[in-house]
N, C-alpha and C positions, 0 to 999 in steps of 0.2 A: 592405529584408528581403532578404537575397543567399543563396544555398547551390547554387553552380555546381561543378563540377566541376574541379579542379583538378589536371592529369597523371591520378593514377586515384584521386585523393583529393577528398571534398568539402569544400568551403570552405564553413564555416557562421557566418555574420555576421547573425545574428537579433536585431532589437531585442528587448528582453525587454518592454519597456511596447509595450501595445497603442496607449493614448492616454493624456491627462492631462485629470482633470477640471478645466473652467475654475474659475477663481477659489479652487478648493480647493490648487490645482498638486500635486493627488496623482494618481500614476499607476495605470492599470488594468493589473495585467501577467497575461501568459499563465498564470503559475503558479496564481495566485490564480483566474482563471475555470476552470483545467483542476480545481482541488479543488471549485470549484461546481458545473461541468458533471459531476464524478462522481458529488456527493450529488444533483444532480435527475435524473439517468438512473438511479442506483440507487432512489430513491425511486418512481419510475414502475415499474421491474421490479419493487419489493418490491409494489408494488398487484396486479401481474398473478398474482405467485408466491400471495399471500394468497388473493386470490378462488379460483384454481384448486383451492386447499386447503379451500374453505370456511371462512376465516377473516374476522374483520371486518376489511375494508380501512382503515377509519379510523384503528385503530391505527398503521399505516403514519405518519401524521403526527406522532404522540408518537414513536413510534421514530426517525423521523429525526432530531427535536430531539435525542434520548439520542446518537445516533450520531455527530451533529455535533460536540456537547460533548465527548463523548469522545474522539474522535478527535484535535482539535483539542489539549485539554488533554493525552493523553497522548504524544501528537507532540511537543510542548513538552517536557513535563516528560524524554520519553526523550533529547531532545537535551540538555538541562541536565544530566541525571544521567549520561548514557554518554558524552558528547562533551566537555565542558566545566567540568564541577561545579566546579573552582576558582575560574575566573571568575565564574560566574553566584551562586555563593554568597557571593564575596567583593563581589559589584555585586547583589544580589537584587532590585532594580529593573528590571534588565534581563529577567528573568524574563518579564515580560508584554510587550516588546517583540517579538510575534510579527511585525509587520509588517518588522521587519528582517532576517528568513529565523530559519532553526535551525529544523527541525522532522523529527524522526525516526522512519520508517514502524515500526521493531520498538517503540517507546512507542505510538506511534498504534494499533498491533495489541493493546497491553495494555488501550489505554484502550476501544477497542472491546469487549472482553471483557467488562470492568469495567462497561462501560455496557448490555450486552447483559444482563449478571446481575441489575443493577438492576430494568433494564426487566420481565425475567421474573418479579421478585419481585411486583413491582406487578400484573402482568396475569395473572398464574398460567398464565403460555406455559412449555412446555417449551423448557428452556435449550439441551440441543444440537440441536432443531427448529429454532430460531432460529439458532442460529450456523450450520446449512447454510446457509439463506437469506442471511445476512451473508457467507458464504464466497462464493457465487455472485456476488453486486453488489462484493465488497470484491476480488474479481481486477480486476475492470472499472475499478474505483475507480484501482486500485492502477496499472495502464496509464494512465491518463491525469494522473494526478499525475506519473509519468515521462517524458509525452510536457512536463509543465510543467517539469521539470529540465529537459529537453533545451532548449526555446525559454530557457531561463534561461541556456544554457551552462554548468550548473553539475552536479556529480556525474560528472565527465567520468572516462574513461579513460587507461588507462596510451598511451603511445608507442607506434604500432605502424605497419608497413608494409604491413597488409593492404589490399586496393584499396579496401574499402567505409570505410576509415578518414576520421575527421570533424577537418579543421583547423576548433578553436573559437577564432576569430578574437580575441574578447574574453577568453581566456585565454593563447595565443600562439602560435607559428606552426606547431607540431608537430603530425603526422598523430596520432591517437589513436582509441582503440576509441571507438564511440560506446555506450556503457555502458548509459546512460539508455535509448536505443533497444532494446540486449537484453531489458533486463528489460519494458520496454511491449510488447515482441512476445510474450515468454512468458506475461506477464500476461492478455493477450487471448485468447491461445489457452488457457490455463488458465481463463478464463471460459466460452468456449464449451464445453469438456469437461465442467465443470460445470454448467452449465445443459444441459446435453443430458443428462447423467447424470440431474439432476432432473426432466427433461421425460419421459424413456422408462422411470425404473426406479425413482420414487419410492415408487412403491406397495412394492417389495421389499425396499428400503434401509433399514436401522437408521437410528434418527436418530444424528447426528454423523458420520455414513460421509462425507460430500460434506466436510464441515469438516475432518474428518481428512487425506483426500485432499488438500484446498485446502493445508493447513500443512505437510505432509510434500513436496509438491510445488513449492511457491512457494519456502519456505524453503532447501529442497536447491539449486535453481538458484539464488537469491541466495546462496548460500555459494559457489556456483562464479562465480557474475557478479564478487563482491569481489577475485577473483582479476586483473580486467581494470580495476578501478578506483583510481583514486588515492585513497590513505589520505585520510580527513575531518579526522582531527587529527593534530598532530605526534606525540601519545603513544604512535601506532599505529607508526610507523617501528621496525622491527626486532624486531617481534613475530612470530612464528607465526605466528597466525592474527590479523587484525583485528579491529577490533569489531564489524564487521557481522557478521561469520562466527562470531564466539563468541556472540552473541546470536540467531544463527539456530539452533544447534543445539539450546536449549531448547524454541523452538516447532516443531522436527523429533520430537522427544521427544514432545511433546504431542501432537502428531497422531497419533502412532502410539497414543499413551495413548487417546486418545478412540476411534480406529477399535477397538482393541481393548474397550475397554469398552462402546462402544454395540454390538458385533455381539455381547458376553456377554449384556448386557441383554435384548436381542431375542431370543436364543435361549432365556434363561431364560421368558421373556414365553410363550415358544410353547408351551415344554415344559409350563407350566401351564393353558394353556387347552384 
């Protein structure tokens, strides 16, 4: 593992494999550990949120299973449908080869929302209330996943001469924007902000407010971050907006819609009480 400064740039030569499982000859990678750590930490935080709001913390165990399944299926199908549908529809058996890489965060978001909906139907939980809690842990998990991308030297940025540029030696010898690190940083800051909002203002905020803020801020920054990234697929070359930006716009609009709906619902309930 090497990450030393070369002139004003950072030389990034990190092995994506932590170790290889004996006999199986299968590597354990930083990226997979990042995903797992995200879910483990999220589960612990959700225990805390549920307990503080006088909910049954044992529900978190079932919720975690829903979220893991929803996130992985959604992220995989998002990559398949948004970035390379021709290849995967021509070779459908490769859709299941998650270990070969190919997960899209926009699809993962849809998977989480769908899983949350089915979970609330089962447990009779307020949907927007749950989305608020998932937004908090989702920001933290997103930060960890992007750190996993950094360790993999993937989702790299465009060439640049800024002094904090990374030279990803596993890609080429050009200094590039560490776009994964940008996203990891603003996701973590967003996690701190959302947790602070919940901690200080949860009694005053309408259900859906935190989720709406999460969607608007996260995907606005994601839209901007795409300007610093290398396109993920060849078909994006020449497009005014790349796929990541096009997919971010509906999430921002959804966030605005949730903010408006949640606020109007809260005001209506207060006027009737």
